[in-house]
N, C-alpha and C positions, 0 to 999 in steps of 0.2 A: 559533717561527712555526707557524701552523695553515694548511693549504691547504683552502679551502672548495671543494667539488666543482664549483661552477658558475663559479668564477673561474679565470683563466689563471694568475695569479701568486699569490704568498704574501701574506697580510695578517696584521695583528697579531691577537692573541687577542681584543681588545676589539671590533675591527671584525667579526671572524668571528662573535662572540657576538651583536652587534647585528643582523647579516644573518640569522642563524638565528632570532632572536626575531621579526623582521619576517616571515620566511617562515612561522613557526608561527602567528602572528596572522592572516596572510592565509589560510592553510589552514583555520583554525578558522572564519573568517568565511564562506568558501566552503561549508564543511560545514554550517554553521548557517543558511545563506541561506533555506531554506524557512520556518524559524521566525521569522527576522527579517522576511521579507516578510509573513508572516501566513498562518494556516491556510486562509483563503478562497482565496488564490491557488493554494495547493497543491491544494485540492479542485477548482478550475477546471481545473488541468493534468491531474489524473486524469480529470476529466469529459471533457476533450477526447480523451484516450487511449481512453476507453471508448465514445466516440461519443455521449455524452449531451448534451442541449442545455439551456441556460438553467435554467429553473425546475425541470426534471425532476431536476436534480442537486443542488439546494439542500436542505440539511437543514431539516426542519420541526419545529415544536414542537407537541405534542399536549397539551392541558390535560386533557381527559377522554376516556378510551378507552371507546367504546361496543362492544357486542357486534357482531361481524361487521366491525369496522373493519380495514382493511388497512394494514400498515406495511411500509416498505421499509428494508432494511439493506444497507450497502455494505461489502464485505470486499476488501482489497487485499493481495496477496501478491507479494513480490519473488521471481521464479522465472527467473533468467537461464539460457539454454542449453536450454530445453525447446522442443518443437514443439507448436503449438496442437492439431494432430490427435491428439497422444498424451495430452492433458490430459482427465481425466474428472472431472466435477462432478456429484454425485448426492446425494439425500436418502434415508437409511435410518432408519426409526423417527423419532427426533427429532434426528438428527445430519446435518450437512452434511459430506460427505466429498469431499476434493479429492485426487486421486492421479494420478501420471504417472511413467512409467519414464524413467530417464536413466543412461546408462553402465552398464547391467546392474543397477542398483538401483532400488527403487521409492520415490519420494517420496510420503508420505501425510500429510495434515493433516486433523484432524477437529474440527468446531465443533459444540457442543451448542446446539440451537435452543431457545428458550423453550417449555416444555411447554404453556402456555396458548394457543399459536398453532399453526396448521397451514400448511405451505408452499403457496403459490398459484402461484408461478412463480420460476424461476431463469434468469438470463441472465448470461453471462460473456463477457469479451473478453480476449485475450492479445496484448499489444503492448509492444514495447521492453523485454521481460524482466519485465513486470508482469502479473499475472492479477488482473483486477477482476471481482468477483462481486457481482451485485445480486440479493438474495433478497427476494421479496414474501411476507409472512406475514399470515394472516387470523386474528383472534381466534376461538377455538373457541366455538361455541354451547353454553351450559350446558344440561344435560339436566334 
């Protein structure tokens, strides 16, 4: 006999196996729920956390990129346990750098920005353990 941790009494091996399989399937469905619901719903949830509204958060398609055109990029980092006041987001040369101290150690993440663009603005919001960064880039004028 196998005793399943959530049951009071003992059950047969077959019943315990069936309960564990159902438990694993339910756990997988819950973990994969964002992908099951679709990426647009996940994007809307991140948009609400970042305080963005409607069309401002929708991805856009660009057929032809002209000189001087501005593009926005969204970066999301899972950073539980940090304080918003300790998080630093900055651009150095063509790198976007995110860093924050936690428990005596320094968390640091660097993203390389496209070289044909120059940064025009960076906004970020930290909420519920997620750091959402919005970077506006403008295509450089050719000399």
